[in-house]
VEXGU-458464 format. One line per 8 residues: number of its first residue (from 1); their letters; for each residue x, y, z of C-alpha. Coordinates in nm, 4 decimals, decimal comma. Each point is the difference from the previous one (the first is absolute). Example, Ala and Ser with C-alpha at 12.3 -4.5 7.8 and 13.67 -1.06 7.14 Angstrom:
BEGIN
1 = as = 1,2300 -0,4500 0,7800  0,1370 0,3440 -0,0660
% end
This chain:
BEGIN
1 = xxxxxxxx = 3,0183 4,7330 13,7724  0,0098 0,3811 -0,0108  0,2033 -0,0146 -0,3194  -0,2595 -0,2306 -0,1623  -0,2825 0,2302 0,1067  0,1802 0,2994 -0,1531  0,0459 -0,1911 -0,3260  -0,3726 -0,0782 -0,0114
9 = xxxxxxxx = -0,0897 0,3634 0,0628  0,2453 0,1160 -0,2671  -0,1411 -0,2511 -0,2454  -0,3563 0,1187 0,0706  0,1099 0,3615 -0,0431  0,1611 -0,0632 -0,3383  -0,2988 -0,2058 -0,1094  -0,2433 0,2788 0,0853
17 = xxxxxxxx = 0,2167 0,2781 -0,1386  0,1333 -0,1561 -0,3187  -0,1930 -0,3087 -0,1061  -0,3729 0,0647 0,0353  -0,2450 0,2763 -0,0877  -0,2206 0,1980 0,2413  -0,3223 -0,1770 -0,1039  0,1451 -0,3368 0,0945
25 = xxxxxxxx = 0,1377 0,1285 0,3306  -0,3398 0,1390 0,0964  -0,1857 -0,3194 -0,0827  0,2646 -0,2190 0,1690  -0,0191 0,2150 0,3158  -0,3792 -0,0233 0,0084  0,0051 -0,3787 -0,0524  0,2802 -0,0639 0,2527
33 = xxxxxxxx = -0,1321 0,2118 0,2871  -0,3622 -0,1047 -0,0542  0,1079 -0,3630 0,0317  0,1765 0,0803 0,3288  -0,2433 0,2477 0,1544  -0,3301 -0,0454 -0,1778  -0,2101 0,3037 -0,0874  0,2250 0,2438 0,1845
41 = xxxxxxxx = 0,2935 -0,1312 -0,2047  -0,1199 0,1934 -0,3065  0,0567 0,3314 0,1794  0,3348 -0,1070 0,1413  0,1068 -0,1256 -0,3418  -0,0886 0,3334 -0,1574  0,1875 0,1892 0,2751  0,3059 -0,2206 -0,0583
49 = xxxxxxxx = -0,0256 0,0698 -0,3726  0,0177 0,3816 0,0382  0,3670 0,0268 0,1166  0,1021 -0,2593 -0,2590  -0,1685 0,2068 -0,2702  0,1756 0,3140 0,1282  0,3434 -0,1685 -0,0039  -0,0594 -0,1477 -0,3421
57 = xxxxxxxx = -0,1195 0,3361 -0,1294  0,3208 0,1687 0,1242  0,2221 -0,2689 -0,1499  -0,1605 -0,0631 -0,3401  -0,2743 0,2573 -0,0481  -0,3725 -0,0668 -0,0052  -0,0255 -0,0820 -0,3712  0,2866 -0,2512 -0,0041
65 = xxxxxxxx = -0,1399 -0,1625 0,3139  -0,3476 -0,0546 -0,1442  -0,0723 -0,2933 -0,2316  -0,3172 0,1534 -0,1432  0,1637 0,3315 -0,0972  0,2859 -0,1885 -0,1707  -0,2514 -0,2061 -0,1960  -0,1869 0,3111 -0,1155
73 = xxxxxxxx = 0,3240 0,1792 -0,0909  0,1179 -0,2887 -0,2206  -0,3357 -0,0939 -0,1500  0,1314 0,0704 -0,3517  0,2222 -0,3073 0,0250  -0,2985 -0,2288 0,0482  -0,3703 0,0850 0,0048  -0,0476 -0,2488 0,2865
81 = xxxxxxxx = 0,2068 0,2273 0,2245  -0,2725 0,2652 -0,0364  -0,2656 -0,2605 0,0720  0,1849 -0,1162 0,3125  0,0405 0,3604 0,1178  -0,3738 0,0676 -0,0330  -0,0810 -0,3264 0,1831  0,2334 0,0997 0,2834
89 = xxxxxxxx = -0,1673 0,3399 0,0374  -0,3391 -0,1736 0,0177  0,1386 -0,2402 0,2637  0,1342 0,2919 0,2046  -0,3441 0,1685 -0,0060  -0,1623 -0,3313 0,0956  0,2476 -0,0427 0,2883  -0,1080 0,3317 0,1516
97 = xxxxxxxx = -0,3642 -0,1122 -0,0093  0,0570 -0,3334 0,1781  -0,1510 -0,0539 0,3446  0,2814 -0,1306 0,2246  -0,2553 -0,1539 0,2374  -0,0950 -0,2683 -0,2523  0,1952 -0,3124 -0,0916  -0,0432 0,0518 -0,3741
105 = xxxxxxxx = 0,2322 0,3017 0,0338  0,2887 -0,2315 0,0872  -0,0827 -0,2220 -0,2981  -0,0247 0,3031 -0,2309  0,3422 0,1281 0,1104  0,1572 -0,3398 -0,0734  -0,1665 -0,0009 -0,3439  0,1361 0,3529 -0,0631
113 = xxxxxxxx = 0,3496 -0,1232 0,0942  -0,0305 -0,2985 -0,2367  -0,1086 0,2359 -0,2804  0,3087 0,2181 0,0571  0,2254 -0,3089 0,0060  -0,1528 -0,1285 -0,3251  0,0476 0,3376 -0,1673  0,3614 0,0049 0,1102
121 = xxxxxxxx = 0,0641 -0,3496 -0,1361  -0,1331 0,1085 -0,3395  0,2041 0,3238 0,0085  0,3251 -0,1787 0,0918  -0,0491 -0,2646 -0,2698  -0,0737 0,2717 -0,2554  0,3134 0,1928 0,0997  0,2138 -0,3150 -0,0148
129 = xxxxxxxx = -0,1296 -0,1020 -0,3417  0,0345 0,3433 -0,1593  0,3383 0,0787 0,1530  0,1391 -0,3372 -0,1088  -0,1359 0,0668 -0,3498  0,1771 0,3400 0,0014  0,3211 -0,1648 0,1214  -0,0237 -0,2482 -0,2865
137 = xxxxxxxx = -0,0539 0,2677 -0,2657  0,2215 0,2777 0,1377  0,2697 -0,2153 0,1548  0,0030 0,1493 0,3494  -0,2120 0,0948 0,3007  -0,0771 0,3700 -0,0484  -0,3094 0,0870 0,2055  -0,1957 -0,1728 0,2729
145 = xxxxxxxx = -0,3564 0,1068 0,0754  -0,0702 0,1743 0,3332  -0,2613 -0,2670 0,0648  0,2652 -0,2738 0,0074  0,0437 -0,1431 0,3483  0,3291 -0,1065 0,1549  -0,0199 -0,3619 -0,1171  -0,0817 0,1054 -0,3561
153 = xxxxxxxx = 0,2931 0,2417 -0,0062  0,2353 -0,2677 0,1363  -0,1260 -0,2504 -0,2591  0,0528 0,2442 -0,2872  0,3487 0,0934 0,1196  0,0840 -0,3699 0,0335  -0,1261 -0,0645 -0,3537  0,2148 0,2865 -0,1260
161 = xxxxxxxx = 0,3062 -0,1559 0,1650  -0,0833 -0,3371 -0,1583  -0,0410 0,1632 -0,3411  0,3346 0,1774 0,0351  0,1698 -0,3266 0,1022  -0,1559 -0,1822 -0,2966  0,1090 0,2819 -0,2329  0,3583 -0,0215 0,1288
169 = xxxxxxxx = -0,0042 -0,3808 -0,0355  -0,1329 0,0222 -0,3565  0,2603 0,2622 -0,0933  0,2759 -0,2208 0,1422  -0,1323 -0,3011 -0,1890  -0,0200 0,1978 -0,3249  0,3544 0,1263 0,0524  0,1200 -0,3545 0,0768
177 = xxxxxxxx = -0,1700 -0,1358 -0,3130  0,1528 0,2818 -0,2042  0,3491 -0,0758 0,1309  -0,0587 -0,3713 -0,0584  -0,1086 0,0645 -0,3587  0,2980 0,2287 -0,0658  0,2399 -0,2545 0,1514  -0,1391 -0,2888 -0,2063
185 = xxxxxxxx = -0,0003 0,2106 -0,3163  0,3556 0,1256 0,0500  0,1409 -0,3439 0,0827  -0,1889 -0,1571 -0,2904  0,1332 0,2597 -0,2430  0,3523 -0,0575 0,1342  -0,0443 -0,3726 -0,0606  -0,1384 0,0470 -0,3497
193 = xxxxxxxx = 0,3099 0,1809 -0,1264  0,2538 -0,2846 0,0522  -0,2679 -0,2579 -0,0832  -0,0558 0,1636 -0,3372  0,3725 -0,0395 -0,0700  -0,0115 -0,3659 0,1060  -0,2924 -0,0659 -0,2346  0,1728 0,1808 -0,2881
201 = xxxxxxxx = 0,3309 -0,1803 0,0411  -0,1763 -0,3338 0,0485  -0,1787 0,0571 -0,3291  0,3318 0,0781 -0,1712  0,1632 -0,3136 0,1474  -0,2925 -0,2186 -0,1063  0,0732 0,0917 -0,3628  0,3662 -0,1043 0,0191
209 = xxxxxxxx = 0,0909 -0,3232 -0,1765  0,3303 -0,0602 0,1796  -0,1283 -0,1822 0,3149  -0,0988 -0,3532 0,0869  -0,3549 -0,1211 0,0556  0,0319 0,0175 0,3791  0,0997 0,3667 -0,0119  -0,2890 0,0750 -0,2356
217 = xxxxxxxx = -0,2382 -0,1713 0,2433  0,1268 0,2139 0,2878  -0,0264 0,3142 -0,2116  -0,3600 -0,0928 -0,0843  -0,0836 -0,0516 0,3708  0,1706 0,3278 0,0882  -0,1988 0,1866 -0,2649  -0,3308 -0,1543 0,1033
225 = xxxxxxxx = 0,0497 0,0770 0,3688  0,1255 0,3506 -0,0748  -0,3182 0,0718 -0,1946  -0,2061 -0,1440 0,2844  0,1846 0,2150 0,2535  -0,0648 0,3086 -0,2131  -0,3702 -0,0897 -0,0069  -0,0033 -0,0396 0,3784
233 = xxxxxxxx = 0,1661 0,3382 0,0519  -0,2447 0,1645 -0,2393  -0,2915 -0,1542 0,1912  0,1496 0,1171 0,3295  0,0250 0,3590 -0,1233  -0,3538 -0,0094 -0,1373  -0,1336 -0,1572 0,3206  0,1501 0,2772 0,2111
241 = xxxxxxxx = -0,1482 0,2653 -0,2290  -0,3470 -0,1533 -0,0062  0,0081 -0,0604 0,3759  0,0658 0,3706 0,0546  -0,2589 0,0978 -0,2639  0,2787 0,1666 -0,1971  -0,1430 -0,0859 -0,3417  -0,1267 0,2636 -0,2407
249 = xxxxxxxx = -0,3471 -0,0668 -0,1401  -0,0720 0,1149 -0,3553  -0,3502 -0,0950 -0,1101  -0,1470 -0,0665 -0,3409  -0,2820 -0,2125 -0,1436  0,0903 -0,3718 -0,0138  -0,1748 -0,2953 -0,1636  0,0209 -0,2584 0,2776
257 = xxxxxxxx = -0,0732 -0,3090 -0,2113  0,2631 0,1001 -0,2533  0,2546 0,0533 0,2775  -0,0626 -0,3477 0,1455  0,0252 -0,1572 -0,3451  0,3315 0,1730 -0,0737  0,1526 -0,1123 0,3289  -0,1225 -0,3564 -0,0496
265 = xxxxxxxx = 0,1593 0,0083 -0,3451  0,3365 0,0821 0,1585  -0,0292 -0,3103 0,2210  -0,1495 -0,2324 -0,2626  0,3294 -0,1756 -0,0815  0,0813 -0,0463 0,3678  -0,3476 -0,1431 0,0654  0,0453 -0,2507 -0,2814
273 = xxxxxxxx = 0,3243 -0,1247 0,1545  -0,1871 -0,0904 0,3189  -0,3081 -0,1184 -0,1912  -0,2116 0,2744 0,1611  -0,3225 0,1266 -0,1556  -0,1119 0,3577 0,0624  -0,3799 0,0393 -0,0036  -0,1253 0,3575 0,0045
281 = xxxxxxxx = -0,3699 0,0958 0,0173  -0,1712 0,3372 0,0273  -0,3511 0,1431 0,0094  0,0603 0,2827 -0,2471  0,2122 0,0345 -0,3130  0,0672 0,3681 0,0644  0,1298 0,0593 0,3542  0,1606 0,3407 0,0157
289 = xxxxxxxx = 0,1467 0,1586 0,3119  0,1853 0,3211 0,0732  0,3206 -0,0919 0,1797  0,3786 -0,0231 -0,0307  0,0659 -0,2553 -0,2743  0,3609 -0,0709 0,1062  -0,0937 -0,0700 0,3608  -0,2994 -0,2134 -0,0976
297 = xxxxxxxx = 0,2156 -0,1897 -0,2470  0,2531 -0,0736 0,2766  -0,2827 -0,1245 0,2243  -0,1364 -0,2441 -0,2597  0,3516 -0,1101 -0,0973  0,0808 -0,0820 0,3620  -0,3216 -0,1999 0,0398  0,0460 -0,1963 -0,3230
305 = xxxxxxxx = 0,3698 -0,0561 0,0785  -0,0947 -0,1270 0,3467  -0,2397 -0,2560 -0,1485  0,2649 -0,1149 -0,2478  0,2641 -0,0524 0,2704  -0,2187 -0,1874 0,2470  -0,2638 -0,1801 -0,2110  -0,0059 -0,3778 -0,0249
313 = xxxxxxxx = 0,1078 -0,1053 -0,3521  -0,2831 -0,1164 -0,2247  -0,2679 0,2074 0,1756  -0,2116 0,2987 -0,0959  0,0281 0,3592 0,1193  -0,3391 0,1703 0,0200  -0,0322 0,3776 -0,0262  -0,3276 0,1918 -0,0010
321 = xxxxxxxx = -0,1062 0,3649 -0,0202  -0,3373 0,1363 0,1110  -0,0772 0,3662 -0,0649  -0,2543 0,2474 0,1343  -0,0483 0,3684 -0,0731  0,2490 0,0949 0,2734  0,2176 -0,3056 0,0633  0,1792 -0,2928 -0,1578
329 = xxxxxxxx = 0,0555 -0,3258 0,1890  0,2841 -0,2190 -0,1250  0,0735 -0,3479 0,1378  0,2713 -0,2468 -0,0882  0,0222 -0,3520 0,1397  0,2423 -0,2906 -0,0373  0,0805 -0,3370 0,1530  0,3277 0,0184 0,1879
337 = xxxxxxxx = 0,2689 -0,2553 -0,0716  0,0338 -0,0489 0,3778  -0,2723 0,0123 0,2638  0,0088 0,3331 0,1815  0,0044 -0,0690 0,3735  -0,1590 0,2894 0,1878  0,1608 -0,1303 0,3198  0,3331 0,1273 -0,1348
345 = xxxxxxxx = -0,1230 0,3479 -0,0964  -0,3140 0,2105 -0,0241  -0,1626 0,1509 -0,3074  0,0966 0,3475 0,1202  0,3629 -0,1085 0,0417  0,0099 -0,0986 -0,3672  -0,0413 0,3672 -0,0883  0,2712 0,1247 0,2345
353 = xxxxxxxx = 0,3589 0,0807 -0,0892  0,2395 -0,2839 -0,0758  -0,2463 -0,2763 0,0899  0,0466 -0,3340 -0,1702  -0,1060 -0,3315 0,1455  0,2762 -0,2443 0,0818  -0,1423 -0,2350 -0,2646  0,0483 0,2630 -0,2698
361 = xxxxxxxx = 0,3541 0,1093 0,0853  0,1346 -0,1893 -0,2946  -0,2252 0,1771 -0,2482  0,0983 0,3073 -0,1911  -0,1066 0,3483 0,1053  0,0661 0,2447 0,2784  -0,3069 -0,0718 0,2123  -0,1009 0,3621 -0,0577
369 = xxxxxxxx = -0,2478 -0,0484 -0,2844  -0,3199 -0,0038 0,2064  0,1314 0,2728 0,2312  0,0730 0,2264 -0,2985  -0,3341 -0,0874 -0,1603  -0,1982 0,0854 0,3122  0,1836 0,3327 0,0350  -0,0616 0,0891 -0,3649
377 = xxxxxxxx = -0,3707 -0,0853 0,0270  -0,0307 0,2243 0,3076  0,1853 0,2797 -0,1821  -0,2686 -0,0216 -0,2707  -0,2668 0,0176 0,2723  -0,1080 -0,3628 -0,0404  -0,0316 -0,3053 0,2237  0,2065 -0,3183 -0,0080
385 = xxxxxxxx = -0,0647 -0,3298 0,1792  0,1019 -0,3658 -0,0071  -0,1928 -0,3188 0,0728  0,1568 -0,3429 0,0500  -0,1904 -0,3298 0,0034  0,2367 -0,2979 0,0255  0,1981 0,0217 -0,3280  -0,2357 0,2546 -0,1647
393 = xxxxxxxx = 0,1448 0,3519 -0,0011  -0,2330 0,2916 -0,0848  0,0750 0,3697 -0,0353  -0,2706 0,2683 0,0024  0,0543 0,3459 -0,1431  -0,2444 0,2916 0,0189  0,0636 0,3293 -0,1852  -0,1954 0,3177 -0,0659
401 = xxx = -0,0761 0,0554 -0,3663  0,0235 0,3784 0,0294  0,1264 0,1869 0,3076
% end
């Protein structure tokens, strides 16, 4: 019991000495003792306030212990601080004039206390907002205003710890991604060297006449799969580079319609084999944009290649470009040869690494096309999205014309 009482007294002492200003202590004393003792409580409350003021003055100094003086000192930070300081001086003069024998004095003191509390709420919110803004721009917690109370200081220090933890986590993730990219690149390059020899020797063997038809068939299969494996390794290297943003951007002026037409021309023979018709429409003959032509070409190639691989034979592929002064919006849509079941995967998963639906495992490709495309679009500062409706597959591409 005695120990609990000592803890309460210690807590009150620290609260009075460290956590509140003199103005609040005075008003709280007047309110508390007047509630207990009536009119005589005002005098007792003021008498109780005097030793507290003396102790606080010795510990922190009169200026640091007074809310109003701190507001006036830091009025350059915010003009409202000066306004609050002037209001507090007026309230102090009004407090001296109050007649303690009347009930309205008690009401006035409570109103004064509410005004101080409201001012403090504004001040603490202002300090929090501005200090957080400084932390965001400068990277660390450098200075905390004298007007900040204990809770505000604890909140800011906690935010600083969170920011440091997030920074460490991001640095670790970046380092992990870097190591992952280096590992994939190194292994892929190591695989490409012997694979290049296999492809070369397979080509030489395929030209030999001294072998039976069965051997020639196996050589043909070996050559085809070797080329496919080389393509997969190349895609893997490029996916790791684009995922890490390790792609150099070299911009020039590009005619977008011409680029689409050239890429379609490269696929024309393949489309004819599957009886696919490519229908391209646009709102403007001359659609120029300032971007990296090689990267944009890879993006369109991947999209057109994707439609070729997965379109239902005998259907049409619709592509459309809409241009504004600042943007171009390109869409390409096709009917899939198999219904895409969104219960098996999500649209977002289609754009992740190495994602291919179980139904498409037998098709050609690495499963990295959409992942690479999305990364390349983001590298160019654009937006990439997919929409699936039953067997209709749509891709939306948004790019800046000049950035």
